[in-house]
matplotlib code that plots the C-alpha trace (Angstrom):
import matplotlib.pyplot as plt

x = [-61.7, -59.2, -56.3, -57.8, -58.3, -54.7, -53.4, -55.4, -54.1, -50.5, -50.9, -52.1, -49.4, -46.4, -44.7, -45.7, -43.3, -44.3, -41.0, -38.4, -36.6, -36.1, -36.2, -33.0, -32.2, -32.6, -29.6, -28.6, -27.3, -25.2, -23.5, -20.0, -18.7, -19.9, -18.4, -19.7, -21.1, -19.7, -20.9, -24.6, -24.3, -22.5, -25.1, -27.8, -25.5, -24.8, -28.4, -29.5, -26.8, -27.7, -31.3, -31.5, -35.3, -37.6, -39.4, -36.4, -35.5, -32.7, -33.1, -35.5, -35.9, -38.0, -35.9, -37.5, -36.9, -38.4, -36.9, -39.2, -39.6, -37.6, -34.6, -35.2, -35.4, -38.1, -36.9, -39.6, -39.2, -41.3, -40.7, -38.8, -37.1, -37.2, -35.5, -32.0, -28.8, -26.0, -22.4, -20.1, -19.3, -22.6, -23.1, -21.7, -18.5, -19.1, -17.9, -21.2, -23.6, -26.8, -30.4, -32.6, -34.8, -37.7, -37.1, -40.3, -41.1, -43.5, -44.7, -43.6, -41.7, -40.4, -37.1, -36.4, -33.0, -32.0, -30.7, -27.1, -27.6, -27.8, -30.7, -32.7, -35.8, -38.2, -41.9, -44.3, -44.3, -46.1, -46.9, -49.5, -51.8, -52.9, -56.1, -57.5, -56.4, -53.9, -53.2, -50.5, -49.2, -45.7, -44.8, -43.1, -42.5, -43.4, -43.5, -44.4, -47.2, -49.9, -52.8, -54.9, -54.0, -53.0, -52.9, -50.1, -50.3, -48.1, -48.5, -46.5, -48.2, -47.0, -47.8, -48.7, -48.8, -51.5, -50.7, -52.2, -50.8, -50.1, -48.5, -46.3, -44.7, -46.6, -44.8, -44.0, -47.7, -50.4, -50.7, -54.1, -54.2, -52.4, -53.2, -52.1, -51.6, -51.4, -49.0, -49.3, -46.4, -44.2, -45.4, -45.7, -49.1, -51.1, -54.3, -55.8, -55.5, -57.3, -57.3, -56.6, -56.3, -58.0, -56.5, -58.2, -60.8, -58.0, -58.2, -54.6, -52.2, -49.4, -51.5, -52.1, -50.3, -49.2, -48.1, -45.6, -42.2, -41.0, -42.7, -41.1, -42.3, -42.9, -43.9, -47.6, -47.9, -46.4, -45.5, -46.1, -44.3, -45.4, -45.3, -46.8, -45.5, -44.7, -41.3, -42.3, -40.9, -42.5, -41.8, -38.3, -39.1, -41.9, -43.4, -43.2, -46.3, -46.8, -49.6, -49.7, -51.5, -51.8, -49.7, -51.6, -54.1, -52.3, -54.9, -57.8, -58.5, -60.4, -57.3, -55.2, -54.6, -52.7, -50.6, -52.5, -50.1, -51.6, -52.6, -53.6, -56.9, -58.4, -56.7, -53.0, -50.4, -46.8, -44.1, -41.2, -40.8, -40.8, -41.1, -37.6, -34.4, -36.0, -38.0, -37.9, -38.1, -41.3, -39.3, -37.3, -36.5, -36.6, -34.8, -34.5, -31.0, -31.5, -33.8, -33.3, -35.2, -33.1, -34.5, -32.5, -33.6, -32.3, -31.2, -33.9, -33.1, -29.9, -28.9, -29.7, -30.1, -26.8, -26.7, -28.2, -28.8, -30.3, -32.5, -33.0, -35.8, -36.8, -40.3, -41.7, -43.9, -41.0, -39.7, -37.1, -33.6, -31.4, -30.6, -27.1, -24.2, -24.9, -22.8, -22.8, -22.7, -20.8, -22.4, -21.8, -19.1, -20.4, -18.9, -21.8, -22.1, -22.3, -24.9, -27.3, -27.4, -29.4, -29.3, -32.6, -34.8, -32.4, -33.8, -32.5, -32.6, -32.2, -32.8, -29.5, -27.2, -23.6, -22.2, -20.4, -23.7, -23.4, -26.6, -27.3, -28.6, -29.6, -30.1, -31.4, -29.7, -31.4, -30.9, -32.4, -34.4, -37.7, -38.6, -39.2, -38.4, -34.9, -34.3, -35.3, -32.8, -30.0, -30.6, -30.8, -27.5, -25.9, -27.9, -26.0, -27.7, -31.0, -30.1, -29.9, -26.5, -25.6, -23.7, -22.8, -23.3, -21.9, -24.1, -22.6, -23.6, -24.1, -24.5]
y = [17.2, 14.3, 16.8, 18.1, 14.6, 13.7, 16.9, 16.3, 12.7, 13.9, 16.5, 14.1, 11.5, 13.8, 14.1, 17.2, 20.1, 22.3, 21.2, 23.2, 25.8, 28.9, 26.8, 24.9, 22.0, 18.5, 16.2, 12.9, 13.3, 11.2, 11.4, 12.5, 12.4, 12.3, 13.0, 12.6, 15.8, 15.6, 19.0, 18.3, 14.8, 16.1, 18.8, 16.2, 14.1, 17.2, 18.1, 14.5, 13.9, 17.2, 16.2, 17.2, 17.1, 14.2, 15.9, 16.6, 14.7, 12.2, 10.1, 9.3, 8.3, 9.5, 12.6, 15.5, 19.3, 22.5, 26.0, 28.6, 32.1, 33.6, 31.4, 28.7, 25.0, 22.7, 19.1, 16.4, 12.9, 9.7, 7.3, 9.3, 8.7, 11.5, 11.7, 11.8, 10.3, 9.0, 8.0, 6.9, 4.4, 2.6, -0.1, -2.8, -0.9, -0.2, 3.2, 4.6, 7.1, 5.3, 5.9, 4.0, 1.4, 3.1, 6.4, 8.0, 6.9, 8.8, 8.3, 11.7, 14.9, 18.2, 20.0, 23.7, 24.7, 28.4, 30.5, 29.8, 26.0, 25.2, 23.0, 24.9, 23.2, 20.2, 21.1, 19.3, 15.7, 14.0, 17.0, 15.0, 13.0, 9.4, 9.5, 6.4, 3.5, 1.3, 4.0, 6.7, 9.5, 9.7, 13.2, 13.1, 16.0, 19.5, 22.9, 26.5, 27.7, 30.4, 29.7, 29.9, 30.6, 34.3, 34.8, 36.8, 34.8, 31.7, 28.4, 25.1, 22.1, 18.8, 15.5, 12.7, 8.9, 7.3, 3.7, 1.0, -1.9, -4.9, -8.4, -10.5, -8.3, -5.3, -5.1, -1.5, -0.7, -1.1, 1.9, 3.6, 7.1, 10.3, 13.4, 17.1, 19.1, 22.8, 24.6, 28.4, 30.7, 31.8, 29.9, 26.5, 25.8, 22.8, 24.2, 21.0, 17.9, 16.9, 13.4, 13.7, 10.0, 7.2, 3.8, 1.7, 0.4, -1.1, -4.8, -5.8, -3.6, -4.1, -2.0, 0.9, 4.1, 6.8, 10.2, 12.6, 10.9, 14.0, 17.1, 19.3, 22.6, 23.2, 26.5, 26.0, 22.8, 21.0, 17.5, 15.0, 11.6, 8.5, 4.7, 1.4, -0.9, -3.5, -4.4, -7.7, -11.2, -11.7, -8.3, -6.8, -3.3, -0.8, 1.4, 5.1, 7.3, 11.1, 13.5, 17.2, 20.0, 23.7, 25.9, 26.8, 23.9, 21.0, 20.8, 20.5, 16.9, 17.9, 19.7, 16.6, 15.0, 11.7, 10.6, 7.7, 6.8, 9.2, 12.3, 13.8, 12.4, 10.6, 7.3, 6.5, 4.5, 3.9, 6.1, 3.8, 0.2, -3.2, -5.2, -6.6, -4.6, -1.2, 0.5, 2.4, 1.9, 3.1, 6.2, 7.9, 11.5, 13.7, 16.9, 19.2, 19.9, 22.6, 21.0, 17.5, 15.6, 13.3, 10.5, 8.9, 5.6, 2.4, 0.0, -2.4, -6.1, -5.5, -7.8, -6.1, -2.3, -0.6, 0.9, 4.2, 4.6, 7.2, 7.7, 10.8, 12.1, 15.2, 15.3, 14.2, 11.6, 10.1, 8.2, 7.6, 6.4, 4.2, 2.9, 4.4, 2.8, 2.9, 3.9, 2.7, 5.6, 5.1, 3.5, 4.7, 3.0, 0.0, -3.2, -5.4, -7.3, -4.9, -7.1, -6.2, -2.5, -1.0, 2.2, 3.5, 6.5, 8.7, 12.3, 15.4, 18.8, 21.2, 24.3, 23.4, 23.2, 24.2, 27.5, 25.4, 23.8, 20.4, 18.8, 17.7, 14.2, 12.5, 8.8, 6.9, 4.0, 1.3, -2.2, -5.0, -7.2, -9.0, -8.3, -4.5, -4.7, -6.2, -3.5, -0.8, -2.3, -2.1, 1.4, 2.5, 0.7, 2.9, 6.1, 6.8, 3.8, 5.7, 9.2, 10.8, 11.0, 13.3, 13.4, 16.1, 15.1, 16.7, 16.0, 16.1, 15.2, 11.4, 8.8]
z = [-9.5, -9.9, -9.5, -6.3, -4.9, -5.7, -4.2, -1.0, -0.8, -1.3, 1.4, 4.0, 3.1, 3.3, 6.7, 8.7, 7.9, 10.8, 12.3, 10.4, 12.6, 10.5, 7.3, 8.3, 6.1, 7.4, 7.4, 9.1, 12.6, 14.9, 18.3, 17.4, 21.0, 24.6, 28.0, 31.5, 33.0, 36.5, 37.5, 37.0, 38.4, 41.4, 42.0, 42.4, 44.6, 46.8, 47.1, 47.8, 50.4, 52.1, 52.8, 56.4, 56.5, 56.0, 53.1, 50.9, 47.7, 48.2, 45.0, 42.2, 38.5, 35.5, 35.2, 33.2, 33.3, 32.1, 32.0, 33.7, 32.4, 35.3, 34.5, 37.2, 36.1, 37.4, 37.7, 37.8, 39.0, 39.1, 42.1, 44.7, 48.0, 50.6, 54.0, 55.3, 53.8, 56.0, 55.7, 54.2, 55.5, 56.3, 58.9, 56.6, 56.1, 52.4, 51.2, 50.0, 51.3, 52.4, 53.5, 56.0, 54.4, 56.2, 54.3, 52.9, 49.4, 47.1, 43.5, 42.2, 43.2, 41.9, 42.7, 41.9, 40.6, 40.8, 38.0, 39.2, 38.6, 42.3, 43.5, 46.1, 47.3, 47.0, 46.4, 48.8, 47.7, 46.2, 44.0, 42.1, 44.3, 43.5, 41.5, 43.3, 45.6, 43.8, 41.2, 40.9, 38.7, 37.1, 35.7, 32.3, 29.9, 30.8, 29.0, 29.6, 27.4, 27.4, 29.7, 26.6, 22.9, 22.7, 26.4, 28.0, 31.2, 31.2, 33.1, 33.3, 31.7, 33.0, 31.2, 33.6, 33.2, 35.3, 36.2, 38.5, 40.5, 38.3, 38.4, 36.2, 33.4, 34.9, 38.2, 37.5, 36.9, 34.3, 31.9, 32.3, 31.0, 30.0, 31.9, 31.8, 35.0, 35.2, 37.6, 38.2, 37.7, 39.4, 42.6, 40.9, 42.6, 41.3, 39.8, 38.4, 36.2, 33.0, 31.4, 27.7, 26.7, 28.6, 27.8, 30.5, 27.9, 25.7, 26.7, 26.0, 28.2, 25.6, 23.2, 25.5, 24.5, 27.0, 25.7, 27.2, 27.3, 25.5, 24.1, 21.4, 19.9, 16.2, 14.6, 15.4, 17.4, 20.4, 19.3, 22.2, 21.8, 23.5, 23.3, 24.3, 26.9, 24.3, 25.7, 27.1, 26.9, 23.5, 22.1, 22.8, 21.6, 22.1, 19.4, 19.2, 18.6, 18.2, 18.7, 18.0, 19.9, 19.0, 21.3, 24.4, 24.3, 25.9, 28.6, 26.1, 25.2, 22.0, 20.6, 20.5, 17.1, 16.5, 13.6, 12.0, 9.3, 6.7, 8.6, 11.9, 13.4, 16.3, 15.8, 16.3, 14.4, 15.3, 13.7, 14.7, 15.8, 14.2, 17.4, 17.1, 16.3, 15.7, 18.4, 21.6, 25.3, 27.0, 28.0, 25.3, 24.2, 21.1, 20.3, 17.3, 16.0, 13.3, 10.7, 12.0, 14.7, 16.8, 19.1, 21.9, 23.4, 25.0, 22.2, 21.2, 21.5, 23.4, 26.2, 29.5, 29.8, 29.1, 25.6, 24.4, 20.6, 18.4, 15.3, 13.1, 11.0, 9.0, 10.6, 14.0, 12.3, 10.4, 8.6, 11.3, 10.2, 12.4, 14.8, 15.0, 16.8, 20.5, 23.5, 27.1, 29.7, 32.9, 36.0, 39.6, 41.6, 43.5, 44.8, 43.8, 40.5, 37.5, 35.8, 38.5, 37.5, 34.7, 32.6, 31.4, 30.5, 28.6, 28.6, 26.8, 28.4, 25.5, 27.6, 29.4, 26.4, 27.1, 25.7, 23.0, 21.9, 23.5, 24.5, 28.1, 28.4, 31.6, 32.3, 35.3, 37.1, 39.1, 40.5, 38.5, 40.8, 40.4, 44.0, 44.4, 48.1, 47.4, 44.8, 47.3, 49.8, 47.3, 46.1, 49.8, 50.5, 47.9, 47.1, 43.9, 42.3, 42.2, 41.0, 37.6, 35.9, 33.1, 29.8, 27.3, 23.7, 20.6, 17.5, 14.0, 10.5, 10.1, 7.5]

ax = plt.figure().add_subplot(projection="3d")
ax.plot(x, y, z, "-o")
ax.set_aspect("equal")
plt.show()
């Protein structure tokens, strides 16, 4: 009996090993090199500048993607500008393409990329309607999975963050809940939305955890990563969390299990973050590189938002090793003060690896401003300040 108890304890305490791809060995990983991907960055600039209609995407952040079964790629964005783009030059004589400050603004959008890599159309926006007055939905990770376990019919599941109007440190919204939307294939029609984790009852907003910043497949489960909004004036880094869901059951709240520090259950404990030098931004990304899991995030505790760093682990629930030496990706040309621009939300797009195996990583750029209206004016003055930019990363054995 004692042996059985000890064996059971050991089983729940060990990291989950449903992450090994073909039994590949886990080893430290680091970014060996990176280069700007002008082709993908330029394609979004071309499409955004060519917005001849008022309902076309012209800029946005929260960049996520999912490869569809027919080879197309669905790109998902959070806050989005629609409408026409003008110039250059604009009325002030600055050499940037610009949009009117009255351009339509929506809380989410989706853009379809054809198999050739050319962006083709914007789905009716917003794709995910506001759940209530003063609330909105931001799409995050998405994946194609069976409509139900074992089904031959596939659908797209989109993780959504529901947020509400806030003040003070919550000017970008109070976290409320994680939802899962279902899109039909191949027509990408919204079928419905299910709430899988309601955080509105958690009194302190800092402790509310939203899931879906990234989702990665294991052999039997989808691992859905999330975080709290702990990056405030008193806590410079957020904590990372992870849940797992059997394939085909993302839209079933009862199928979700959360890492609690010892096993998978109904409670959640962080897998990374000490509140100071180790931790994540509220939006980060995770990929698998052979037997190793690699996490990319904005560097915790760094001055401003400019540096991307990474961690590695042999399992989604850790332990996570790092942070590694960071790097600062390039910002778009702009005549204004460089300290007013910010890099954030690094996101990997593993379905779009290059032929030589380099990983595609996007990052968003914005104008730092406490007044959202002033920030909107600046990103409209220069549309390249509010569009995704892309890098190609080469991963290699690390220390």
